[in-house]
C-alpha positions as CSV (number, residue, x, y, z in Angstrom):
1,M,60.8,94.2,71.5
2,I,60.8,92.4,68.2
3,G,58.0,92.7,65.8
4,G,55.9,94.6,68.3
5,K,55.9,91.4,70.6
6,P,58.3,91.2,73.6
7,A,60.7,88.3,73.5
8,A,60.0,84.7,75.5
9,P,61.0,84.3,79.0
10,S,62.8,80.9,80.1
11,S,64.9,80.8,83.4
12,A,64.2,82.0,86.7
13,A,66.1,84.6,88.8
14,G,66.0,85.9,92.3
15,A,63.3,88.6,93.2
16,T,64.8,91.9,94.8
17,N,64.0,92.6,98.3
18,Q,64.4,96.2,98.7
19,S,61.7,97.5,101.0
20,E,62.6,101.3,100.8
21,I,63.6,103.9,98.6
22,A,64.7,106.1,101.6
23,P,63.9,106.0,105.3
24,G,60.1,106.9,105.5
25,V,59.7,106.1,101.9
26,P,58.4,102.6,101.7
27,I,58.1,100.7,98.4
28,V,54.6,99.2,98.3
29,R,54.2,95.9,96.1
30,S,51.0,95.4,94.0
31,R,48.8,93.1,94.4
32,L,48.7,91.6,90.9
33,P,50.0,88.1,90.3
34,A,53.9,88.0,90.5
35,D,56.2,88.3,87.6
36,S,56.5,84.5,86.3
37,V,60.0,84.5,85.7
38,T,61.7,86.3,88.6
39,G,58.6,86.2,91.1
40,D,59.0,89.9,91.4
41,R,55.7,92.1,91.9
42,K,54.8,95.5,90.3
43,V,55.3,98.4,92.5
44,L,52.7,101.4,93.3
45,V,54.2,105.1,92.5
46,Y,55.8,106.3,95.5
47,P,56.9,109.8,96.4
48,S,60.0,111.0,95.2
49,S,63.2,110.7,97.6
50,N,64.3,114.2,96.0
51,A,67.7,112.7,95.9
52,V,67.8,114.1,92.1
53,D,65.7,115.8,89.4
54,F,65.8,116.6,85.7
55,N,64.1,118.9,83.7
56,V,64.1,119.4,80.0
57,Q,65.7,123.0,79.0
58,E,65.8,122.5,74.9
59,L,65.0,120.1,72.2
60,Q,66.9,119.8,68.9
61,D,66.3,117.8,65.9
62,I,69.3,115.5,64.7
63,H,70.5,115.6,61.1
64,L,72.1,112.9,59.2
65,M,73.7,113.4,55.9
66,G,74.6,110.1,54.0
67,P,74.4,107.6,50.8
68,P,71.0,107.4,49.2
69,L,70.6,103.9,51.0
70,L,70.7,105.2,54.2
71,M,68.7,108.5,53.7
72,A,65.7,106.3,52.2
73,R,65.2,104.6,55.3
74,D,63.7,105.6,59.0
75,L,66.1,106.1,61.8
76,M,66.0,104.7,65.4
77,S,68.4,104.0,68.3
78,P,70.8,106.6,67.9
79,Y,74.0,105.7,70.2
80,V,75.9,108.8,70.3
81,W,79.3,108.9,72.3
82,L,82.3,111.7,72.7
83,E,85.7,110.8,71.3
84,P,88.8,112.1,72.8
85,D,89.4,114.8,70.2
86,G,85.9,116.1,71.1
87,R,84.2,114.6,68.1
88,F,80.7,113.0,68.3
89,G,80.4,109.5,66.9
90,I,77.0,108.0,66.4
91,M,75.5,104.4,65.2
92,V,71.9,104.3,64.2
93,R,69.5,101.4,63.4
94,A,68.2,102.4,59.7
95,V,64.7,100.5,58.9
96,T,62.6,100.4,55.8
97,Q,59.7,102.9,55.7
98,P,56.0,101.7,55.8
99,G,54.9,100.7,52.6
100,E,58.2,99.7,51.4
101,P,59.4,96.0,51.0
102,M,60.6,94.8,54.3
103,T,64.1,93.3,53.5
104,D,65.3,93.3,57.2
105,T,64.3,94.8,60.4
106,G,67.7,97.0,60.2
107,I,71.1,97.8,59.3
108,I,73.5,99.7,61.6
109,W,75.2,102.8,60.4
110,A,77.9,104.9,61.7
111,G,79.0,108.7,61.1
112,W,80.5,111.6,63.0
113,S,79.8,115.4,63.7
114,D,81.6,118.4,65.6
115,D,78.4,119.8,67.1
116,G,76.2,116.6,68.1
117,V,73.6,117.6,65.4
118,H,74.6,117.3,62.4
119,F,76.3,114.1,61.2
120,A,78.0,113.1,58.2
121,M,77.4,109.2,57.9
122,L,79.9,106.8,56.3
123,D,79.6,105.6,52.7
124,Q,78.8,101.8,54.0
125,P,77.1,100.5,56.8
126,S,79.0,99.3,60.2
127,I,76.9,96.3,60.5
128,V,74.8,94.4,58.3
129,P,72.3,91.3,58.2
130,G,73.9,88.1,58.1
131,A,74.0,85.8,55.2
132,V,71.0,83.1,54.9
133,G,71.2,80.7,57.6
134,E,73.0,83.0,60.2
135,K,71.3,84.1,63.2
136,D,70.9,87.9,62.4
137,A,70.2,87.2,59.0
138,G,66.6,89.0,59.5
139,G,68.3,92.2,60.5
140,V,70.7,94.1,63.1
141,E,69.3,96.3,65.7
142,D,69.9,98.7,68.8
143,P,73.6,99.3,68.5
144,T,75.5,100.2,71.9
145,V,79.1,101.3,71.6
146,V,82.0,100.8,74.1
147,K,85.1,102.4,73.6
148,M,88.1,100.4,74.9
149,E,91.2,101.1,76.7
150,D,93.3,100.6,73.5
151,G,91.0,103.0,71.3
152,S,89.1,100.0,69.8
153,Y,85.4,99.6,69.6
154,V,83.0,96.9,71.0
155,V,79.3,97.4,69.8
156,Y,76.6,95.3,71.3
157,Y,73.7,94.7,68.8
158,T,70.7,92.8,68.4
159,G,70.4,90.2,65.7
160,V,67.3,89.1,64.4
161,E,66.7,85.8,62.8
162,A,65.1,85.2,59.3
163,D,61.7,84.9,60.6
164,L,61.8,88.1,62.0
165,A,60.4,86.9,65.4
166,H,63.6,85.7,67.4
167,S,66.8,87.5,68.2
168,E,69.9,87.3,70.4
169,M,72.1,89.8,71.7
170,F,75.7,89.7,69.6
171,Y,78.7,91.9,69.7
172,A,81.1,93.0,67.0
173,A,84.7,94.4,67.4
174,G,87.3,96.4,65.6
175,P,89.9,98.9,65.6
176,S,87.6,101.4,64.2
177,V,83.6,101.7,63.6
178,D,84.1,101.1,59.6
179,K,86.1,97.8,60.4
180,L,84.1,95.7,62.8
181,A,84.0,92.0,62.8
182,K,80.9,90.1,64.3
183,S,82.5,88.7,67.1
184,G,79.5,86.3,68.3
185,V,76.9,86.0,71.0
186,A,77.3,88.4,74.0
187,I,74.5,86.7,76.1
188,A,74.4,82.8,75.7
189,S,72.0,82.3,78.9
190,T,69.7,84.6,80.0
191,K,66.2,85.2,81.6
192,S,65.0,84.7,77.9
193,L,65.2,82.1,75.0
194,G,67.8,83.9,72.7
195,N,65.8,87.2,72.9
196,T,67.6,89.6,75.0
197,K,68.2,93.0,73.5
198,E,68.9,96.5,74.2
199,A,72.2,96.7,76.0
200,T,73.2,99.2,78.5
201,V,76.9,98.8,79.6
202,Y,78.4,100.2,82.7
203,R,82.2,99.4,83.3
204,E,83.0,99.0,86.7
205,K,86.5,100.6,88.2
206,D,87.3,96.7,89.0
207,G,87.0,95.8,85.3
208,R,83.7,94.2,85.8
209,W,80.9,94.5,83.1
210,S,77.6,95.6,84.3
211,L,74.9,94.6,81.7
212,F,71.5,95.8,81.8
213,Y,69.0,94.4,79.1
214,E,65.4,94.1,78.0
215,Y,63.9,90.5,78.7
216,A,60.3,89.3,78.6
217,A,57.6,88.0,81.0
218,D,54.0,87.8,80.9
219,E,53.5,89.5,77.4
220,A,55.4,92.5,78.9
221,S,59.0,93.8,78.6
222,R,61.2,94.0,81.5
223,V,64.7,95.1,82.3
224,G,67.4,92.5,83.9
225,L,70.9,93.4,85.0
226,A,74.2,90.8,84.8
227,I,77.5,91.2,85.7
228,G,80.5,89.5,84.0
229,P,84.1,90.0,83.9
230,K,84.4,90.7,80.3
231,V,82.6,91.7,77.0
232,D,80.7,88.4,76.6
233,G,80.7,87.3,80.2
234,P,80.4,84.6,81.6
235,W,77.3,86.4,83.1
236,D,76.2,86.3,86.8
237,E,72.4,87.4,86.6
238,Q,71.2,89.9,89.6
239,P,67.9,90.9,91.2
240,T,65.4,92.7,89.3
241,P,66.8,96.4,89.3
242,F,63.1,98.0,89.0
243,M,59.9,97.0,88.2
244,P,56.6,98.5,86.4
245,R,54.4,100.4,88.6
246,E,50.8,99.4,88.6
247,D,49.4,102.9,88.7
248,G,51.9,105.0,86.8
249,W,52.7,105.8,83.2
250,D,55.1,103.1,83.0
251,N,52.6,100.1,84.1
252,W,53.3,97.5,81.7
253,H,56.4,97.8,79.5
254,L,60.1,98.5,80.6
255,S,63.1,98.6,78.4
256,T,66.8,99.8,79.1
257,G,68.1,103.2,78.8
258,P,71.4,105.2,78.7
259,M,73.4,105.5,81.9
260,L,74.5,109.0,83.2
261,L,77.7,108.3,85.1
262,D,78.7,112.1,86.0
263,D,78.1,111.3,89.8
264,P,79.7,107.7,90.4
265,E,77.7,107.6,93.5
266,M,74.3,107.6,91.9
267,P,74.2,106.2,88.3
268,V,71.1,107.2,86.9
269,M,69.4,105.6,83.9
270,F,66.8,107.3,81.4
271,Y,64.9,104.5,80.7
272,N,61.8,103.4,78.5
273,G,58.5,102.8,80.1
274,A,54.9,102.1,78.5
275,T,51.6,101.1,79.1
276,H,49.9,98.0,77.8
277,D,49.3,99.4,74.3
278,A,52.7,100.3,74.1
279,R,52.8,104.2,74.3
280,W,56.3,104.7,75.0
281,R,58.2,107.4,77.0
282,I,61.2,108.3,78.7
283,G,61.7,108.6,82.6
284,W,64.9,108.0,84.8
285,V,65.4,105.9,87.9
286,A,68.8,106.6,90.2
287,F,70.4,103.8,91.6
288,D,73.4,103.3,94.2
289,R,76.9,103.0,93.1
290,K,76.6,99.2,93.3
291,L,73.6,99.2,91.5
292,T,71.8,97.1,94.1
293,R,69.1,99.6,95.3
294,V,66.8,102.2,93.5
295,I,67.3,105.4,95.6
296,D,64.9,107.6,93.4
297,R,62.8,107.4,90.3
298,C,60.5,109.9,88.6
299,I,56.9,110.0,88.9
300,E,55.9,111.6,85.6
301,P,57.6,111.0,82.4
302,L,60.6,113.2,81.7
303,I,60.2,113.2,77.9
304,T,56.6,112.6,76.2
305,P,56.4,112.6,72.2
306,P,54.4,115.3,70.2
307,P,50.7,114.8,70.2
308,V,49.6,112.5,67.0
309,P,46.2,113.2,65.5
310,D,45.7,109.7,64.9
311,R,45.4,107.6,68.1
312,T,46.6,104.5,66.0
313,A,49.7,106.1,64.7
314,S,53.1,105.3,66.6
315,D,53.3,107.2,69.9
316,I,56.9,106.6,71.1
317,A,59.5,108.3,72.3
318,F,62.4,106.1,73.2
319,A,66.0,106.9,74.8
320,A,69.2,105.4,73.3
321,S,72.2,107.6,74.9
322,V,73.2,110.3,76.6
323,I,76.5,112.2,76.9
324,S,77.6,115.0,79.7
325,R,80.3,117.4,79.0
326,D,81.1,120.9,80.2
327,G,78.4,120.6,82.5
328,E,75.7,120.0,79.8
329,I,73.4,116.7,79.5
330,W,72.3,115.8,76.2
331,L,70.0,112.8,75.8
332,Y,69.5,111.2,72.2
333,Y,66.2,109.6,71.5
334,S,63.9,108.5,68.8
335,L,60.5,109.8,68.0
336,E,57.7,107.5,66.2
337,D,60.5,104.9,65.2
338,R,61.5,107.4,62.4
339,R,63.2,110.1,63.5
340,L,65.9,111.5,66.0
341,S,66.2,114.0,68.4
342,R,68.2,115.1,71.5
343,A,67.2,117.2,74.6
344,R,69.4,119.4,76.9
345,L,68.8,118.6,80.4
346,K,69.2,120.3,83.7
347,R,70.1,118.2,87.0
348,S,68.9,119.4,90.4
């Protein structure tokens, strides 16, 4: 979302026609009005198919060490990945703290770690807002890093216009995270009027790019899916991958989250869901190999933020990345739009 408001919808796409999660586990559609963009309807909470489950085993705070400009800001959207040499890379969105002049909606900073918890950040940001008149002059957000076969990097990010109300998904590329060049718009025509964001990328074995993204419809965030031959498309929009559940904790907003790909037959997304008043939690949804069917979905949230004494305070846990190594799964996320954490998960 941008400035607390979801992006505006535009073009229509075909509704999903999946009728059951597994034999004997039907998908029951809501009687509420259909989505004005796709024609999809919300669903009701259905029993788990017991294809997979996750439990939280441990929580750890993430610590960054960097220059004063970075450390004076709040932190969001921790995208963490593993390098071939065993190092952990990170890109984060750094935002001005409440009470400070809002010069932008974010800058993107990179760093490195040996343990995945303590990160030494670069001296300078990797992606900064554009100059006056450019479409990302208002801020840069939501980094998603793709390591290419030749060792170079592609970073999807959200660029916000100077009015701080409109955005578009861009990408930058370069030989290293400190030598990225802005390369243009990643998605030129989608379900929203220049306001798609929160990229989640799944590289297919045949070379195609499956790109999940957040868009908006009916004053709510939604998740879309597009498939293309390369980093910037052209994109072929797919049926809606999954919808809010009318009687669930994710009954209003949905946003993309990272994909766990250690079982290629069952990719799992740790998605973000919320109520109408934007109390975000983290859940999971499992797909078939082709990403055409949901085969299981959590009933309760996997991660809920700690209780806050003030009901009006930020009540947000928001997933950004996941890594799997040596049998351990670590999910990285932000809390309260200001601090970073990770959870060790057990898959069953």
